[in-house]
C-alpha positions in Angstrom: 12.6 -81.9 21.7 15.0 -80.5 24.3 13.7 -77.6 26.5 16.4 -75.3 28.0 14.9 -73.2 30.8 16.9 -70.1 31.9 17.9 -70.3 35.6 17.0 -66.6 36.0 13.6 -66.8 34.5 10.7 -65.3 36.5 10.3 -63.0 39.5 13.2 -60.8 40.5 13.8 -59.8 44.1 11.9 -56.6 43.9 8.8 -58.1 42.2 8.7 -61.1 44.6 9.0 -58.7 47.6 6.2 -56.4 46.2 3.9 -59.3 45.5 4.3 -60.8 48.9 3.8 -57.4 50.6 0.5 -56.9 48.6 -0.9 -60.3 49.4 0.0 -60.0 53.1 -1.6 -56.5 53.2 -4.8 -57.8 51.5 -5.6 -59.9 54.5 -4.9 -57.1 57.0 -7.0 -54.3 55.5 -10.7 -54.1 54.6 -10.1 -51.3 52.1 -7.0 -51.5 50.0 -5.9 -50.2 46.6 -2.8 -50.2 44.5 -1.8 -47.0 42.6 -1.4 -48.5 39.1 -0.8 -52.2 38.5 1.5 -53.6 41.2 3.6 -55.4 38.6 3.4 -55.9 34.9 1.6 -59.2 35.0 -2.1 -59.1 34.2 -2.5 -62.5 35.8 -1.0 -61.5 39.1 -3.0 -58.3 39.2 -6.1 -60.3 38.7 -5.2 -62.6 41.6 -4.7 -59.5 43.8 -8.1 -58.1 42.7 -9.7 -61.3 43.8 -8.1 -60.7 47.2 -9.6 -57.3 47.4 -6.7 -55.2 46.1 -8.3 -52.7 43.6 -6.2 -50.9 41.0 -6.6 -47.1 40.8 -5.0 -44.9 38.2 -4.9 -41.7 40.4 -4.7 -41.0 44.1 -7.9 -39.0 43.8 -9.8 -42.2 43.0 -8.8 -43.9 46.3 -11.6 -43.4 48.8 -9.6 -44.2 51.9 -7.9 -47.1 53.8 -4.5 -48.4 52.6 -2.6 -48.0 49.4 0.1 -50.3 48.0 2.8 -48.4 46.1 3.8 -50.6 43.1 7.2 -52.1 42.6 8.1 -49.5 39.9 7.5 -46.7 42.3 5.4 -43.6 41.9 6.2 -39.9 41.5 7.1 -37.6 44.3 3.9 -35.7 43.7 1.7 -38.8 44.0 3.4 -39.7 47.2 2.6 -36.2 48.6 -1.0 -36.6 47.5 -1.2 -39.9 49.4 0.2 -38.3 52.5 -2.2 -35.4 52.2 -5.1 -37.8 52.1 -3.7 -39.6 55.2 -3.8 -43.0 53.5 -1.9 -45.9 55.1 1.1 -46.6 52.8 2.4 -50.1 52.0 5.5 -49.0 50.1 6.4 -51.9 47.8 8.8 -49.9 45.6 11.8 -52.0 44.6 14.8 -51.0 46.7 16.8 -50.6 43.5 14.3 -48.2 42.1 14.2 -46.3 45.4 18.0 -45.9 45.2 17.7 -44.5 41.6 15.1 -42.0 42.9 17.5 -41.0 45.7 20.4 -40.5 43.3 18.3 -38.4 40.9 17.3 -36.2 43.9 20.9 -35.8 45.1 22.3 -35.0 41.7 19.7 -32.4 41.1 20.3 -30.8 44.5 24.0 -30.7 43.7 23.4 -28.7 40.5 23.8 -31.4 37.9 21.8 -31.7 34.7 20.2 -35.1 35.4 20.2 -37.5 32.5 17.9 -40.4 33.0 18.5 -43.4 30.7 15.2 -45.1 30.0 11.8 -45.1 28.4 10.0 -41.8 29.1 6.5 -43.4 29.2 7.5 -46.1 31.7 6.1 -45.5 35.3 9.5 -46.3 36.8 11.2 -43.6 34.7 8.4 -41.1 35.4 8.8 -41.8 39.2 12.6 -41.3 39.1 12.3 -38.2 37.0 10.0 -36.6 39.4 12.7 -36.6 42.1 15.0 -34.4 40.1 13.8 -31.0 41.1 16.2 -29.1 38.8 17.0 -29.6 35.1 16.5 -33.2 34.0 16.0 -35.0 30.7 15.2 -38.6 29.7 17.3 -40.2 26.9 16.7 -43.5 25.3 19.9 -43.8 23.2 23.3 -42.1 22.6 21.8 -40.1 19.7 19.6 -38.3 22.1 22.7 -36.9 23.8 23.4 -34.7 20.7 20.8 -32.2 21.8 22.1 -31.7 25.3 23.9 -28.5 26.2 27.7 -28.5 26.3 30.1 -27.7 29.2 27.7 -28.7 31.9 27.8 -30.8 35.0 26.0 -33.9 34.0 24.7 -36.7 36.4 23.5 -40.0 35.0 21.1 -42.6 36.4 19.3 -45.4 34.6 16.1 -47.2 34.6 16.9 -50.4 36.5 16.0 -52.7 33.6 18.1 -51.0 30.9 20.8 -53.0 29.0 24.2 -52.1 30.3 25.5 -51.6 26.8 23.0 -48.8 26.2 24.0 -47.1 29.5 27.7 -47.3 28.5 27.1 -45.8 25.0 25.2 -42.9 26.6 27.9 -42.3 29.2 30.5 -42.3 26.4 28.4 -39.7 24.5 28.0 -37.5 27.6 31.8 -37.5 28.2 32.2 -35.4 25.1 29.5 -32.9 26.3 30.2 -32.6 30.0 32.4 -30.3 32.0 32.0 -32.8 34.8 30.3 -36.2 34.7 29.0 -38.3 37.6 27.5 -41.7 36.8 25.4 -44.0 39.1 25.0 -47.4 37.6 21.5 -48.1 38.9 20.8 -51.1 36.6 19.7 -54.1 38.7 22.3 -56.9 38.7 19.5 -59.4 38.2 18.5 -57.6 34.9 22.0 -57.8 33.5 22.2 -61.5 34.4 18.8 -62.3 32.9 19.7 -60.5 29.7 23.1 -62.2 29.3 21.7 -65.6 30.0 18.8 -65.1 27.6 21.2 -64.1 24.8 23.4 -67.1 25.4 20.5 -69.6 25.3 18.9 -67.9 22.2 22.2 -68.3 20.4 22.2 -72.1 20.8 18.6 -73.1 20.2 16.3 -73.5 17.2 13.4 -71.5 18.8 13.3 -69.1 21.7 10.3 -68.3 23.9 10.0 -65.3 26.2 7.2 -65.4 28.7 5.7 -62.3 30.4 3.2 -59.5 30.2 2.9 -57.7 26.9 2.9 -54.5 29.0 6.2 -55.4 30.6 9.1 -53.3 29.4 11.8 -55.7 30.7 10.1 -58.7 29.0 9.7 -56.9 25.7 13.3 -56.0 25.9 14.3 -59.6 26.6 12.3 -60.6 23.5 14.1 -58.0 21.4 17.6 -59.1 22.6 16.7 -62.8 22.0 15.5 -62.0 18.5 18.8 -60.5 17.7 20.4 -63.9 18.4 17.6 -66.1 17.2 15.1 -64.6 14.7 12.6 -67.4 15.6 11.7 -65.8 18.9 8.1 -65.6 20.3 6.9 -63.4 23.2 3.9 -64.9 24.9 2.0 -64.2 28.1 0.5 -67.7 28.8 0.8 -71.3 27.7 -2.5 -71.0 25.7 -0.7 -68.8 23.2 1.7 -71.5 22.1 1.2 -72.8 18.6 2.2 -76.3 17.7 3.3 -75.3 14.2 6.1 -73.3 15.7 7.9 -76.4 16.8 8.0 -78.4 13.6 11.6 -79.6 13.1 12.8 -77.8 16.2 15.2 -79.9 18.3 16.1 -77.3 20.9 13.7 -74.8 22.5 14.9 -72.1 24.8 12.7 -70.5 27.5 13.1 -67.4 29.6 10.7 -65.1 31.4 10.5 -61.5 32.5 11.0 -60.2 36.0 7.2 -59.9 36.6 6.3 -63.5 35.4 5.1 -65.8 38.2 6.5 -69.3 38.5 3.2 -70.9 37.9 2.9 -69.4 34.5 6.4 -70.6 33.6 5.4 -74.1 34.8 2.3 -74.1 32.7 4.4 -73.2 29.6 6.9 -76.0 30.4 4.1 -78.6 30.7 2.5 -77.4 27.5 5.9 -77.7 25.7 6.3 -81.3 27.0 2.9 -82.2 25.6 3.8 -80.7 22.2 7.1 -82.6 22.2 5.3 -85.9 23.1 2.8 -85.4 20.3 5.7 -85.2 17.9 
């Protein structure tokens, strides 16, 4: 059985940066919390908790000390609460997310109706949305644009892990509606590369595996994209979830992982696959 591992699998720049910042900070502060899970990997969050980084859902729950801002960012209101409590901030917001927040704020200040392309319940989207102080709306697909008002100045930003094709379809739909249209392509290049590579591998294998947290939006999206190319696609979090029956008569197995998946989990999956292959 041949195993094809995607070159882009695993931590992206923003997640790697946030994780390193959190582990470094854990050794420098006696009291430290993160506002929400640092990244969408339960295994990494558990490691951080073992180092003393406790997860809190709300700023009000943080008794004092330092707070790590997760890679997805937080809302403007939450940041103000942190400042009001005089907590020490370790801001691990991904720079690409921060840029999207800045664009949303600028477009809003300039009088644009801000259209944010993404998933409304995702923390990154909620954070970006909060920086648009004027009119703003979250859209998930081009059909959502039908309800937007016509003849308006429209400014578009996107959740950093959105597929480029979805952004393009929404931009095209907004062109018909807008009096003036300004678009900031805030999709992370690493996301586009990861999705393209995953599709290519899925199209040439007998089975595709996507590794990452079940609570990870970008990993779930990877799994959906792969399934379009290869119906025999499985989304798993750990090597323990692999089932030997999946690999009967499978000569080529593809493997990719979400941006929040640590390398050691990918390695464990690869080693498990090798044992399955050896067992025939």
